[in-house]
N, C-alpha and C positions, 0 to 999 in steps of 0.2 A: 700605795696600791694595796689592795685587799690581800694579796699573797705575799707582800714584802718584796716583790721583784722590782728591780731598778731598771729602767730603760735608759738607753744612751740618748743624749739630748736630740740627736736627729731622729728618734723614735718617739719623742715625747712632745709635750705641749709647755712651752715656756709662758711663764705669767709675769708681766711687767709689774712694777711697783705701784703705777697708777691703777691697773686693773685690781690688784689685790686690795689697794686702799678703798676703792669704790665697792667692790664685793663686800668688803667688811662694813661699810657704811649702811649698804643695803640690808645686810644681815642685822645690823644694829636697829636700823629703823623699823624692821619687821618684828624685832624682839625675839627671834628664834635663833639661838647660837648654833643650831644644827644645819642651817641653811648653807648650801654650796651653790656654785653656779654651774649649770649644766650646759655644755656646748653640744650640739647636735647638727648633722649635715642631713639635709633632705633634698630630694630632687625638686627642681624648680628654680625660680628666679631668672633673670634675663640672660644668665650665662651658663645655666645647666643645674648647679648646685646652689643651695643657700644656706647661710649660717642661722642657727637658732640658738637663743641665749635665754635661760630661765632659772630661776631659783628653784631649787629642789633640796629636799632632804632625804631622799631614798637613793641608796646605792644598789643597782641591780647586778645580777650575776655577771653580766658581760661589760660592766663599767670598769673603767680605770680611773684612779684619782691622781691629781697632780696638785702639789701644794707649794705655796709661798707665804711665808710669814704667818702660817697658822691658817691662812685661807686656802680652802679647797675647791677644786674645779673638777667636774666629773665629765668623762667622754666615754661613749660606748666604743666597743671595739670596731665596729663597721665604720663610725665617723672618724676614728682615729687613723684609718688607713688613709683617708683624704687629708688628714690634718697633721700627719707626722712632721716634726720639725718646725711647727707653726709657734707664732707668739701671740698671745692674747694681750692686748692693751686696751686702755680706756682714754678716749679722746674727748676733749672740750675745745670747740672751735665755733666759728660763726654759724655753721648749719646745725649745731647743737652738740649734745654729749651722747657718746655711744661707745659700745664695745667694738673693737675692730680686730680682725685676724690679720697677721701678716703670713700668708701661706706660701712656702716655697714650692709647693706642688701645683699651684694654680697657674695655668699658662694663660688664662683669660679672667679678667675680672670686670665687673660693671663699675660704672662711674661712682655709685653710692657705696660700693664696697661691701654689700651684703651678699653678693652672689658671686660665683666663680665657676670656672670650667677646668677640666684637666685634660 
């Protein structure tokens, strides 16, 4: 995190090994060692909120950084309120490959896993 503060696991985002590996692969493919995965929550989706994932190299004033094996994930403070205690994973199955959030705050999720409600 920018100010060196450590959050308790239930207040932070956990990053699975497969997610860290995939973010590293995407960063390497792009050739930019400064890229991080940004997770943002926005209104919308079939359950009320939706997850957004994008590669970014900018850390804003309201962003928090989470790291695993040298791989960084950025989450803004507002999104973190809805994501506290979540785990970011990367899945590969019959429907494709995708990042997935296991969010303990969600009481409703859609079938595709890209939106949730609290």
